[in-house]
C-alpha positions, 0 to 999 in steps of 0.5 A: 850521450857523452855521459851515458855512454862515455866513449873515449873520444869524448873523454875531454868533455866528461873530465868535468862532472855532469853537474858543472855542465848542467849548472852552466845549462841551467844558468843560461836557460834561467837567464833566457827566461829572465830576459825573454820570458820564454816558457821553454826556458823554464822547461829546459831548466827543469830538464837540466835539474833532472839530468844533474840529479839522475846523472851526478855521482854526488846524488847517489849519497842521498840514498844513504841518508839513513846510514851513520858516517864513521866517527873518529877514534876506534871504529865502533861495531855495527849492529853488534858486529866488529868492523875493519876500518880502511883509510886512503890518502894521497900524501903529496910527498908531505909537501903540505906537512905530515898527515900522520896525526890526522890519520891516527885520529881515525885509528884505521886497521889498514892504510893506503897512501900514495905519493910517499917516500919510504921514510914517510911510510915508516913515519906514518906506521910508527905514529899509528901503531907505535912500531907494532904494525907492519908496512911495505913501500913500493914506487911511491905507494905504501900500505900500512896495517896494524896486522901482519903482512904475509906476502907482497906481490910487486907490479914492476910497471906501475904505481901499484902494490898488492899484499896479503894481510892476516887479520887477528882471526887468521883470515887472509885479506888481499889488499891492493893500493893503486895510483893510476896515471895523472889525469889530463887537465888540458881544457883547451877543447877547441884544439884537437890535441886536447881531445887526443890527450884526454882519450890517450890518458883514459886508455892509459889508466884503463890499461894500468887498472886492467893489468893490476886486476890481471896480476891479482887474478894470477897471484891470488885466489881472487875473487874468492879471497876477501879483497880491498882495492883502493887509492887514487884513481885520478878519474871521477867515480863515474869514469868508465875505467872504473867499470872494470871493478863492477863485476867483483867490487862494491864502491864503499862510498856509493854503498854507504857514504855520507856527506860530500864524497869528492876528494880533489881539490881539498879546498873545493872538491869537485871530483871523487878521485880517491876511493875504497872498493871491497869484494862481495865478501865485505859489507861496507857500512860507513864511509866518508871523505875527511878534510886534512890540511896535510894534503891537497886531497881529502882522505877516505875512511871506510868501515867494512864488515867481514862475516865471521870477524 
């Protein structure tokens, strides 16, 4: 029930992936079978395995095994069609170093960065495009592109950016970069205050994303304009906050991802906090999470086809 319905009052329970709880359950039932030889324990182990496979976001990638992952360098055409390459990375204010070289390896057309200062955004832009690109900074977020930025819409309340980018064919693409409220990490689940903290935290992130979408609708012809929305959501991919995007967006990794898609923590990534979404005008054809030593997050690379591009 907690993972199927995801009520806010149980947000503290679902902050950890279902496979963590399933792993604990499987371990306990296996231990019970080892010592007690109870057949019911084997049944429970099987139930846990099915639950993990059917409920875990990580298992969705199995449907994409026939798809190719993006490879470093300039994005290659897909089925003869050119692609738009998008990257997102939480840079951690360069605490782990400058990620510009790691980003440049993928030669992205559009880059979304979070936890940056203005000079960090310029540093990345100069390394990627040699001064020929365009970029904007707003409240520790940055959007960088090899193309031209036509317009900027600022949300004064949250760490959110919205730009209109013009591609080489003259088509306008709306680009939104979000960094939602930092996730609650209190795991003292025996305390009522922990449950309240997680509930309030989810509600805050829902409000932030909702207001960003409202601003997008009020300031652009969304959803009729091709739109890319990505960044650090500070929540698992299965979190109900993300359901706000289901009507108009596709999750690039769910659609075309290969490999282990979780992005945090870099060394042992157990949660897919960072994602790239695109409206139905786009077709995600490749996506993967890529490790970089210059952040505590992994970066996400997504290749998108925009018909007519």
